[in-house]
C-alpha positions in Angstrom: 0.0 0.0 0.0 1.4 3.4 -1.0 1.3 6.1 1.7 0.9 9.7 0.6 3.8 11.9 1.7 3.0 14.6 4.3 4.5 18.0 4.4 6.6 18.3 7.5 5.5 20.4 10.5 7.2 23.8 10.4 7.3 24.0 6.6 6.2 27.2 4.8 3.6 26.5 2.1 1.3 28.4 -0.2 -2.5 27.9 -0.6 -4.7 29.3 -3.3 -7.5 31.3 -1.9 -9.9 30.4 -4.7 -9.8 26.8 -3.7 -10.9 27.4 -0.1 -13.5 30.1 -0.7 -16.4 27.7 -0.2 -15.1 26.3 3.1 -14.1 29.4 5.1 -16.4 32.2 6.4 -16.5 35.4 4.4 -15.1 37.4 7.4 -11.9 35.3 7.4 -11.6 35.2 3.6 -11.6 39.0 3.5 -8.5 39.1 5.6 -6.6 36.7 3.4 -4.6 37.5 0.2 -5.0 35.6 -3.1 -2.0 33.4 -2.4 -1.9 32.5 1.3 1.5 31.9 2.9 1.4 29.8 6.0 3.4 27.5 8.3 2.3 24.0 8.9 1.8 23.6 12.7 -0.2 20.4 12.9 -2.0 17.7 11.1 -5.8 17.0 11.3 -7.5 13.9 10.1 -11.0 13.8 8.7 -13.3 10.8 8.4 -10.3 8.6 7.6 -10.1 9.5 4.0 -7.5 12.2 4.1 -5.2 14.1 6.3 -5.3 17.9 6.4 -2.8 20.5 7.5 -3.4 23.2 10.2 -1.7 26.4 9.0 -0.9 29.7 10.7 -1.0 32.4 8.0 1.1 35.5 7.8 -1.6 37.5 9.5 -1.9 35.0 12.4 -5.1 33.2 11.3 -5.3 29.4 11.8 -6.9 27.6 8.8 -7.2 23.9 7.9 -6.5 22.8 4.3 -6.0 19.7 2.2 -3.6 18.6 -0.5 -6.0 19.6 -3.3 -6.0 23.2 -2.0 -2.3 23.7 -2.2 -0.5 26.0 -4.7 0.9 24.1 -7.7 4.5 25.1 -6.8 4.0 23.7 -3.3 2.7 20.4 -4.7 5.8 20.2 -6.9 8.2 21.1 -4.1 6.8 18.4 -1.8 6.0 15.8 -4.6 2.3 15.7 -3.7 0.1 14.0 -6.3 -3.2 15.6 -6.9 -5.8 12.9 -6.9 -9.5 13.5 -7.2 -10.5 10.0 -6.1 -10.3 8.7 -2.6 -7.5 6.2 -1.7 -8.7 2.6 -1.8 -7.3 0.8 1.2 -8.3 -2.6 0.0 -5.8 -3.5 -2.7 -5.5 -6.5 -5.0 -2.6 -7.8 -2.9 -4.7 -7.7 0.3 -7.6 -9.5 -1.4 -5.3 -12.2 -2.7 -4.1 -12.9 0.8 -7.6 -13.5 2.2 -8.0 -16.9 0.7 -4.7 -18.0 2.3 -6.1 -17.7 5.8 -7.3 -20.9 7.3 -10.2 -20.8 9.7 -10.8 -23.5 12.3 -14.4 -24.2 13.1 -15.1 -25.4 16.6 -18.3 -26.2 18.5 -21.2 -28.5 18.1 -22.9 -28.2 14.7 -25.6 -30.8 15.2 -29.1 -29.8 14.3 -30.4 -30.7 17.7 -28.0 -28.3 19.4 -28.7 -25.5 16.9 -32.5 -25.9 17.0 -32.8 -26.1 20.8 -35.0 -23.2 21.9 -32.8 -22.6 25.0 -29.7 -22.2 22.9 -31.6 -19.9 20.5 -32.7 -17.6 23.4 -29.2 -17.7 24.9 -27.8 -16.7 21.5 -30.4 -14.0 21.0 -29.6 -12.4 24.4 -25.9 -12.6 23.7 -26.3 -11.0 20.3 -28.7 -8.2 21.4 -27.0 -7.2 24.6 -24.9 -4.5 22.8 -27.9 -3.0 21.1 -30.1 -2.4 24.1 
């Protein structure tokens, strides 16, 4: 699995204002120049799909941005690929390894044991205890 490179904390980067106009409030956008210079001070993770950067801009505002909002020169400097699709964590290599795992089945699989009402109620209580 290929991991995307991250810009190191403390690096100075540039962000295009036009790419973040729809995510920041107008009050903050008015204080920002067209090309925003900022220092990476931290990382911030979203719903598991991407990692963003927390920046402090030249005029001391903290903003949060992603790779697709970076200036083209910054992307070239840090060798960041611009991808419009999300990273698929399940790869062909991972799927090919699934059939190599051997599972051992244990327990009683007789129909009398499975159809026993006491076992069914016990199984139902065990299964539903986390829901209620």
